[in-house]
N, C-alpha and C positions, 0 to 999 in steps of 0.2 A: 834623328839622328843630332841634329843642333839645338841643345834649349835655348840656347839665346845665337842669334846671328844677325849682321848687323854692318851697312856699310857705311861708314863716315868720312865723307872728304875722300872717297876713291882710295880708304882702306877698309879693308874686309876684317871684321872680330867674330868669333866664333868660339862657342864651347859646347863641346859634345855631351850628349845624355847616353843612356847607357842602349839606345835602339837602334834597327838599323844594321845589325852586323850579322856575323855566322858562328859567333861563340856559342857552346852550348854548356846550359848550367855546369858549375855554379856561376860560369864567367858570361853569362848570356846578357847583351847579345855585341855589343858593341866595344868589347874590351880592346884597349890599344897597348897595351902593357905586355910588352916581350918575356919581361924578369915574373909574370906572376904565376906560371904554372901553366898556363892554359896553352892548347894547342899551336905552334910557332905556324900553322901554315894558315891555321884562323886568325891569328893576329894579323898576318902580312894581308891577309883578303880584307880586313877591316882597317887596314892603313889604306890599301889602295882604295877601297871605299871613300874615304875622307880628302884623300889626294883627287880623287874624279870630283869630288863635288866640289873641290877649290879651284878645279881647273887646272893642276899642276900634275906633271908625271908621277909615278909612285915613288920614286925615290927622289924627287924633289919637295918632298913632303919631311920638312928635316928636324930630325931628331937629335935627342944626345942622352949620353948616359948619367944621368942623374945622382950626383951625391952627397946631397943636401949642405952644398957648399956657396962658393960667392965668385965663384970661376966665369967669365961671359966669353963663349963661342963666336967670332964673326965670318958669317956665313959672306966669305967675299968671291970673286971672280973666279977664283982655284978650286971651290966646293965642288968636291966629287960628289957628283947627283946621281950616281948607280945606287939603286935599290940591293940594300944587304951590304955595303960598305960600310967599313968602322965607323962607331959612332963616338963622335968628339966626347971626352969627359967634361961638364958642364953644366951648371942650372942655370942658366940664362945665355940667350943667342940673340944675335942683331945684325940685321942686314940693310942693305941698299938694291938689294937685287928685286927685278918684278917677276922672276919666272919661278921664285919658290914659293913656300909657306909652311913658318916655322910653326912647328907643333910641341907643345910642352905637356907633361903627362902629369895626371894630380890622382890622388885619391883620398882627401881631406886635405892636402897641403895646399896652399893656393898658387891659380892661375894668375899670374898678370899679363896683359897683354897693352904694348906701346906702341904708339906711333908719332911722327911728326909728318901731319900728310903732307905740308908746303915743301919740306926739304927732304922729304922725302926717304924716311928712316925707321923701320921698323923694330921689335922685340918683343921676345917673350919671356917669362921669367916662371920660373919654378921656386918656390918660398914656403918651405916647411917651419918648422920653431927652428931649426939648428941654422938655415940657410937665412932668415929674417935677420935672426941674432949676429952672424956671420956679415950681412952687409950686402947681400945680392941685390936686392931692389937698388941701391943707392949705384951698386959698382952697375947694374944696366943701364942706368941713367945717365953716369958718367960718357960709358961704352958709346952711346948715343950721340952724345954732345962731341964727342969727339970724329966723328962722322958728320957733324953738321946740325944736328939736331937744335932746335930752340924751342918751340912752342911743345910741348910732348901733351898728349893726351893716352892716360891708362887707364883699364877697364879692368877691372880685378873680379875673378870668375868665384864660382861654387866651391865654397871648402867647409870644413866643419866650424862652424860657430862658437863663440867664448859661450855660451849656452849650456854647451857639450861637450868642452875640449879637458877634461879634470885633468891635474894634473898636483904633484906635492906642493905643499907653499914654498917648499924652499928654491924650489926651478922656479914657480912663480915670482918669486922674488928676483931672483937672480937676471929672470928676464926683462921684469920691466924696470930694473934697476937702467940697463940699456936701454930698451923701447917701451915707457911709459903708458902708452897705448894699448898694448898688449896687456895689461892687469883686467883682470875677471874673475867673476864668479858665475860657476855652474846654475842653472836654473833649480837646484838642489841646494845650491848652498855653501858647496865647498870650492877650494882653489881653481883657478884656471887660467885659462890662455887663450885671447882672441887674436890668431894670429893675424886675420883679416883687418882687425882695426890697427894693429901695430903696422903692417906693410901701407893702409890708408895715411898711416902718419909719415911715415919714410916719403912715400911720395909726394906727400902735400909738403913737406919740406924742401923737395927735392923741385920744390915749382912746379908740378906737372897739374892737369886737368884730370880729375877723376871721375870715373863711370862706378856708380856700385850695382854689379849684375851678378850679386852674391847670391846663393841657396847656401842653407846646411847640408851638406855630404850626408851628414849621419841620419837628418831626417827627413831627406828626400828619395824615397826609395828608387827612384828614378836614372840616382845617380850613384858612381859608386864608392861606397866607404871601406878603407880597411879597417876604422874603429868598428865598424858596425859588421863585417863580413868576414874578417881575419885574413889570412893568408891567401884567400879564396877569392879575395876582391880583383875586378878587373882595375883598369884605369881609362878614367874621361882624361881629355885632353884640352887645351887653349890652343886656338890656331890664330895667326895672323900673317896677313898677306896685303902687299904694296899692290895694288892693279894696276895694271900698265896701263 
């Protein structure tokens, strides 16, 4: 279920793999993406299993409708924890609550989990190429600091690596002009983007401590990859919880 699972200073950080769920091929097994075309009841059961593993209720595994933007959703005391309630539209979440787990879903984009364990603030970020370019990472860090965060630990999870993410040269140049660390070349010598390196650079510029827990989603069969599997790809997740 979890390819990475660590408790650091009373904060639990995890990234799922594709095992331990009920989805049938081609979405097997632990698909957490409700918009992927999978059976909705299977996805709901997969969400329930991850929530249970994190010690929270079904509806307390907080998800958002991700649109490759830079908006940050604050999961505050008024948040509706009823499973199936409408999801906010955002690509990052921030909270100070200990009874919820923030769940961001990806299938090649970069999941980033953040926390200030001392000041008890956590965040989860979905950063694809458009979100990185739009500044979702610094927006999430700013939102955490507005809630009192100071010393922020960021863990970068599985995503497509720069050796595999081929793009047109014009797109690479446009993105690298704003995020220089994202400039890359594929293993076969064509223009590429390294979104993981780009967001890592943004995190460093924001003064975060960084742990690299990344693996390439295209190169790892135990992870979902939209570029490898197409529209039938499931979604893995990054999950973070401030432990009580």
